[in-house]
C-alpha positions as CSV (number, residue, x, y, z in Angstrom):
1,M,9.2,10.0,-28.3
2,D,11.4,6.9,-28.3
3,L,11.2,5.8,-24.7
4,T,14.1,3.4,-25.2
5,A,16.4,6.5,-25.7
6,L,15.7,7.8,-22.1
7,P,18.8,7.7,-19.8
8,L,17.7,4.8,-17.6
9,D,20.0,2.2,-16.3
10,A,19.3,-0.7,-13.9
11,E,22.6,-0.3,-12.0
12,T,21.9,3.4,-11.4
13,I,18.4,2.7,-10.2
14,L,19.6,-0.1,-7.9
15,A,22.3,2.2,-6.4
16,G,19.6,4.8,-5.4
17,L,17.0,2.2,-4.4
18,R,19.4,0.5,-2.0
19,S,19.6,3.6,0.2
20,W,15.8,3.7,0.4
21,V,15.4,0.0,1.2
22,E,18.1,0.3,3.9
23,C,16.2,3.2,5.5
24,E,13.7,1.0,7.3
25,S,10.3,2.6,7.7
26,P,7.6,0.5,9.4
27,T,4.2,2.3,9.5
28,W,3.9,2.3,13.3
29,D,7.4,4.0,13.8
30,A,6.7,7.6,12.9
31,S,10.3,8.7,13.4
32,A,11.6,5.9,11.1
33,V,9.0,6.8,8.4
34,N,10.0,10.5,8.7
35,R,13.7,9.6,8.1
36,M,12.5,7.9,4.9
37,M,10.5,11.0,4.0
38,D,13.6,13.2,4.7
39,M,15.5,11.1,2.2
40,A,12.8,11.2,-0.5
41,A,12.1,14.9,0.0
42,R,15.8,15.8,-0.5
43,E,16.0,13.7,-3.7
44,L,12.8,15.3,-5.1
45,A,14.1,18.8,-4.2
46,V,17.4,18.1,-6.0
47,M,15.3,17.1,-9.0
48,G,13.7,20.5,-9.0
49,A,10.4,19.9,-7.2
50,R,8.8,22.3,-4.8
51,I,8.4,20.3,-1.5
52,D,5.5,20.6,0.9
53,R,6.0,18.6,4.1
54,I,2.6,17.7,5.6
55,P,2.7,16.8,9.3
56,G,1.5,13.4,10.3
57,R,-1.4,12.8,12.7
58,M,-2.9,10.0,14.7
59,G,0.7,9.0,15.6
60,F,1.8,8.3,12.0
61,G,4.6,9.9,10.1
62,D,4.6,12.9,7.8
63,C,3.7,13.0,4.1
64,V,5.6,14.7,1.3
65,R,4.0,16.4,-1.7
66,A,6.4,17.4,-4.5
67,R,5.2,19.7,-7.4
68,F,7.4,20.0,-10.5
69,P,7.5,23.3,-12.3
70,H,5.4,23.5,-15.4
71,A,4.4,26.1,-17.9
72,L,0.7,25.4,-17.6
73,D,-1.5,25.8,-14.5
74,V,-4.0,23.1,-15.2
75,P,-5.0,19.8,-13.6
76,G,-2.2,17.4,-14.1
77,I,-0.9,14.0,-13.2
78,L,-0.7,12.7,-9.6
79,V,1.9,10.0,-8.9
80,M,0.9,8.4,-5.6
81,A,3.0,6.1,-3.5
82,H,3.5,5.1,0.1
83,L,6.9,4.8,1.8
84,D,5.8,2.9,4.9
85,T,6.3,-0.8,5.1
86,V,5.1,-3.8,7.1
87,H,8.7,-4.7,8.2
88,P,9.8,-3.6,11.7
89,V,13.1,-1.9,12.2
90,G,15.8,-4.6,12.4
91,T,14.4,-6.7,9.5
92,L,17.5,-5.9,7.5
93,R,19.4,-8.4,9.8
94,V,17.3,-11.3,8.4
95,L,16.2,-9.8,5.1
96,P,19.3,-7.8,3.9
97,W,19.8,-6.0,0.6
98,K,21.1,-9.0,-1.3
99,R,21.6,-9.4,-5.0
100,E,21.5,-13.0,-6.2
101,G,21.1,-13.8,-9.9
102,G,18.3,-11.7,-11.3
103,H,16.7,-10.9,-7.9
104,V,17.4,-8.3,-5.2
105,T,15.8,-8.7,-1.7
106,G,15.1,-6.2,1.0
107,P,12.3,-5.0,3.3
108,G,9.7,-3.1,1.3
109,I,11.7,-3.4,-1.9
110,C,8.7,-4.5,-3.9
111,D,5.9,-3.1,-1.8
112,M,6.5,-0.4,-2.7
113,K,9.8,1.4,-2.5
114,G,10.9,-0.1,-5.8
115,G,7.9,1.3,-7.6
116,A,8.2,4.7,-5.9
117,Y,11.8,4.9,-6.9
118,I,11.3,4.0,-10.6
119,A,8.6,6.6,-10.7
120,L,11.2,9.2,-9.6
121,S,13.7,7.7,-12.0
122,A,11.3,8.2,-14.9
123,I,10.6,11.8,-14.0
124,R,14.4,12.4,-13.7
125,A,15.1,10.7,-17.0
126,L,12.6,12.9,-18.8
127,A,14.2,16.0,-17.4
128,Q,17.7,14.9,-18.3
129,A,16.5,14.2,-21.9
130,G,15.0,17.7,-22.0
131,V,11.5,16.4,-22.6
132,A,8.7,18.5,-21.2
133,T,5.5,16.7,-20.1
134,P,2.2,17.9,-21.5
135,L,0.7,18.1,-18.0
136,P,2.1,19.2,-14.6
137,I,3.3,16.4,-12.3
138,T,2.8,16.1,-8.6
139,V,4.2,13.3,-6.5
140,L,2.4,12.4,-3.2
141,L,4.3,10.1,-0.8
142,T,2.2,8.9,2.2
143,S,3.0,7.3,5.5
144,D,0.2,4.9,6.6
145,E,-1.0,2.9,3.6
146,E,-0.1,-0.5,5.1
147,V,-2.6,0.0,7.9
148,G,-5.4,1.3,5.6
149,S,-4.5,5.0,5.3
150,P,-6.6,6.1,8.3
151,S,-4.7,9.4,8.7
152,T,-4.2,10.2,5.0
153,R,-7.4,9.3,3.2
154,D,-8.6,12.9,3.3
155,L,-5.3,14.2,2.0
156,I,-5.3,11.6,-0.8
157,E,-8.8,12.4,-1.9
158,A,-8.3,16.2,-1.8
159,E,-5.1,16.0,-3.7
160,A,-6.5,13.6,-6.3
161,S,-9.5,15.8,-6.9
162,R,-7.2,18.5,-8.3
163,H,-5.6,16.2,-10.9
164,R,-6.7,14.8,-14.3
165,F,-5.6,11.3,-13.5
166,V,-3.7,9.2,-11.0
167,L,-0.8,6.8,-11.4
168,V,0.0,4.3,-8.6
169,P,3.4,2.4,-8.8
170,E,2.3,-0.5,-6.6
171,P,3.8,-3.8,-7.6
172,A,2.9,-5.2,-11.0
173,R,0.7,-8.3,-11.3
174,P,2.5,-11.6,-11.5
175,D,2.4,-11.5,-15.3
176,G,3.5,-7.9,-15.4
177,G,0.0,-6.6,-15.9
178,V,-1.4,-3.4,-14.3
179,V,-4.3,-3.0,-11.9
180,S,-7.5,-1.3,-13.2
181,G,-9.7,-1.9,-10.1
182,R,-9.4,-3.2,-6.5
183,F,-11.6,-5.2,-4.2
184,A,-13.3,-3.5,-1.2
185,I,-11.7,-3.9,2.2
186,A,-12.8,-3.4,5.8
187,R,-10.9,-3.8,9.1
188,F,-12.3,-4.5,12.5
189,R,-11.2,-4.5,16.1
190,L,-12.5,-7.0,18.6
191,E,-12.1,-6.6,22.4
192,A,-13.1,-9.3,24.9
193,T,-13.4,-8.5,28.6
194,G,-13.3,-11.4,31.0
195,R,-13.0,-11.7,34.8
196,P,-9.7,-12.3,36.4
197,S,-8.8,-15.0,38.9
198,H,-5.8,-17.0,40.0
199,A,-5.2,-19.5,37.3
200,G,-3.7,-22.0,39.7
201,A,-5.8,-21.7,42.8
202,R,-9.2,-20.4,41.5
203,L,-9.3,-21.2,37.8
204,G,-13.1,-21.8,37.8
205,E,-13.9,-18.4,39.1
206,G,-12.3,-16.6,36.1
207,R,-13.8,-15.8,32.7
208,S,-11.0,-15.8,30.1
209,A,-10.9,-13.1,27.5
210,I,-8.4,-15.1,25.5
211,R,-10.8,-18.0,25.4
212,E,-13.5,-15.8,24.0
213,I,-11.3,-14.4,21.3
214,A,-10.2,-17.9,20.4
215,H,-13.8,-18.9,19.8
216,Q,-14.3,-15.8,17.7
217,I,-11.2,-16.5,15.5
218,L,-12.6,-19.9,14.5
219,A,-16.1,-18.5,13.8
220,I,-14.8,-15.5,11.9
221,E,-12.5,-17.3,9.6
222,A,-15.2,-19.9,9.0
223,M,-17.3,-17.2,7.4
224,T,-14.9,-16.9,4.5
225,T,-16.5,-17.5,1.0
226,P,-15.2,-16.9,-2.5
227,E,-17.1,-13.6,-2.5
228,C,-15.9,-12.3,0.9
229,T,-12.9,-13.4,3.0
230,F,-12.1,-12.9,6.6
231,S,-8.7,-13.3,8.4
232,V,-7.5,-12.5,11.9
233,G,-4.0,-11.0,11.7
234,V,-3.3,-9.6,15.2
235,V,-4.2,-11.0,18.6
236,E,-3.0,-9.5,21.9
237,G,-4.0,-10.7,25.4
238,G,-2.9,-11.6,28.8
239,Q,0.0,-10.5,30.9
240,W,0.6,-13.2,33.5
241,V,0.4,-17.0,32.8
242,N,-0.9,-17.6,36.3
243,C,-3.8,-15.1,35.8
244,V,-7.0,-15.7,33.9
245,S,-6.9,-13.0,31.2
246,T,-9.1,-9.9,31.7
247,T,-8.7,-8.5,28.2
248,C,-7.8,-9.7,24.7
249,T,-8.1,-7.9,21.4
250,A,-8.0,-9.0,17.8
251,E,-7.8,-7.3,14.4
252,V,-9.7,-8.6,11.4
253,L,-9.4,-7.9,7.7
254,S,-12.3,-8.6,5.4
255,M,-12.0,-8.3,1.6
256,A,-14.8,-8.6,-1.0
257,R,-15.1,-8.3,-4.8
258,T,-18.1,-6.0,-4.7
259,Q,-19.4,-3.4,-2.3
260,P,-22.6,-5.3,-1.6
261,D,-20.6,-8.4,-0.7
262,L,-18.5,-6.3,1.7
263,D,-21.6,-4.7,3.2
264,A,-22.9,-8.1,3.9
265,G,-19.6,-9.1,5.5
266,V,-19.6,-6.0,7.7
267,A,-23.1,-6.8,8.9
268,R,-22.0,-10.3,9.8
269,M,-19.0,-9.0,11.8
270,L,-21.1,-6.4,13.6
271,A,-23.6,-9.1,14.5
272,L,-21.1,-11.3,16.4
273,R,-22.1,-12.1,19.9
274,P,-20.0,-13.6,22.8
275,A,-19.4,-17.4,22.7
276,T,-18.5,-17.6,26.4
277,E,-19.4,-15.6,29.5
278,A,-16.9,-12.9,28.6
279,Q,-18.1,-9.6,27.1
280,L,-17.4,-8.8,23.5
281,L,-17.1,-5.5,21.6
282,V,-16.8,-5.4,17.8
283,E,-16.0,-2.1,16.0
284,R,-15.3,-1.3,12.4
285,T,-12.2,0.7,11.9
286,V,-10.8,1.4,8.3
287,T,-12.6,0.8,5.0
288,R,-11.4,0.9,1.4
289,P,-14.2,1.2,-1.0
290,V,-14.5,-1.1,-4.0
291,W,-12.9,0.4,-7.1
292,E,-14.4,-0.8,-10.4
293,P,-12.9,0.1,-13.8
294,D,-14.7,2.9,-15.5
295,A,-14.2,4.5,-19.0
296,G,-11.5,6.9,-17.8
297,T,-9.4,4.1,-16.3
298,V,-9.9,1.9,-19.4
299,V,-8.5,4.8,-21.5
300,L,-5.5,5.0,-19.2
301,Y,-5.0,1.2,-19.6
302,E,-5.2,1.4,-23.4
303,T,-2.6,4.1,-23.4
304,A,-0.3,1.9,-21.2
305,R,-0.9,-1.1,-23.4
306,G,0.1,0.8,-26.5
307,L,3.3,2.1,-24.7
308,A,4.1,-1.4,-23.5
309,R,3.9,-2.7,-27.1
310,Q,6.3,-0.1,-28.2
311,L,8.6,-1.5,-25.5
312,G,8.1,-5.1,-26.6
313,M,5.8,-6.0,-23.8
314,E,2.2,-7.3,-23.7
315,L,0.3,-5.6,-20.8
316,S,-2.8,-7.2,-19.3
317,H,-5.1,-5.5,-16.7
318,S,-7.4,-6.8,-14.0
319,S,-9.0,-6.0,-10.7
320,A,-7.0,-7.1,-7.7
321,G,-7.2,-7.7,-4.0
322,G,-4.8,-6.4,-1.4
323,G,-6.0,-2.8,-1.5
324,S,-4.1,0.4,-2.2
325,D,-4.7,4.1,-2.1
326,G,-5.9,3.7,-5.7
327,N,-9.2,2.3,-4.1
328,F,-9.9,5.9,-2.9
329,T,-9.2,7.7,-6.1
330,G,-10.7,5.1,-8.4
331,A,-13.9,5.0,-6.3
332,M,-14.1,8.8,-6.7
333,G,-14.3,8.4,-10.4
334,I,-10.9,9.9,-11.1
335,P,-9.1,7.9,-13.8
336,T,-6.6,5.8,-12.0
337,L,-4.1,3.1,-13.1
338,D,-2.4,1.0,-10.4
339,G,0.2,-1.8,-10.5
340,L,2.7,0.3,-12.5
341,G,5.5,-0.6,-10.2
342,V,8.2,-3.2,-10.3
343,M,7.9,-6.9,-10.8
344,G,8.7,-9.2,-7.9
345,D,7.1,-11.4,-5.3
346,L,6.7,-12.5,-1.7
347,M,5.6,-9.0,-0.5
348,H,5.0,-8.8,3.3
349,T,7.4,-11.7,4.0
350,L,11.0,-12.3,4.8
351,G,11.6,-13.3,1.1
352,E,10.4,-10.1,-0.6
353,Y,12.3,-9.4,-3.8
354,V,12.2,-7.5,-7.1
355,L,13.3,-8.7,-10.6
356,I,16.2,-6.6,-11.8
357,D,15.2,-6.9,-15.4
358,S,11.9,-5.3,-14.7
359,L,13.3,-2.0,-13.4
360,V,14.2,-0.2,-16.6
361,P,11.2,-1.4,-18.7
362,R,8.8,-0.4,-15.9
363,A,10.5,3.0,-15.5
364,R,10.1,3.5,-19.3
365,L,6.5,2.6,-19.1
366,M,6.0,5.1,-16.3
367,A,7.8,7.8,-18.3
368,G,5.4,7.1,-21.2
369,M,2.4,7.5,-19.0
370,L,3.8,10.8,-17.7
371,L,3.8,12.0,-21.3
372,S,0.1,11.3,-21.7
373,Q,-2.7,13.8,-21.8
């Protein structure tokens, strides 16, 4: 069909997306995430989907699965997105919904509420045009992607296994391209245990946990190579400035282009030893397996490229860092195409934005993919 004839309009998309962006939903605030899930579930129900609310666990929010009615009972298309963001509640005060020129800013607008919303807009436009998709469509909205999906990986993998292929509307690549593979990622937690003392009167008797973690930060980040990177993103320690710290923790992210490179990085992390007289514990927490493009994913990309050309766009593809839930489905061998979301930049910062001109073309591209077999 002529994708340009679908009833899609940037102003209509923006009006709906604003309510999603202004419903702040940081991963660690389960009640906030659930408010966002309420909003999305209602919208999907109005669109005609059958809604399943899947209770959260491990302290995270719920997930929403929406199945759209279809004449065939066959494996279909899974559209997979997350509605949690890295931005804490209150970020709207410093990163409000603001339209300026061809940009709109807001917490989570690009990663990835914008992509999730244009996916729903594409499904709605097909229904409004009276166009039936060849395969059934399921939408899965998850709650903990920004922390590595520790509570939802089993759900994602189980749901994906029942589908023919997976579409992930994470942000597009800087040139508008899609993602056909992702690097491997591992997370770690470090805990140092020292010995307390009065920092003024008996400083020399203490063993500072903070000092131990400070040594480890420099050592860990110095291990970074082009093949495997290491970064310390969270550090917590101490309670009183006049006490030598007893405990200090740190969280580390490692990313590698290949699984062997990540395995080597994991081994280096687990081999860390104390640099001071404090004790040190290193544990591996969450891992995303490497996803390398296979024949099924290449077929999906070629379909997307052909659709993009019909829309007047050239569409590249590449493997990417950053990680997504596409790591899991792609590593399972299920054809997966990622990076189908909006164009924008500065994700995970107080400058995050989307390009307004990308909304309709990307929604049309998604609609075309939903018409694939």
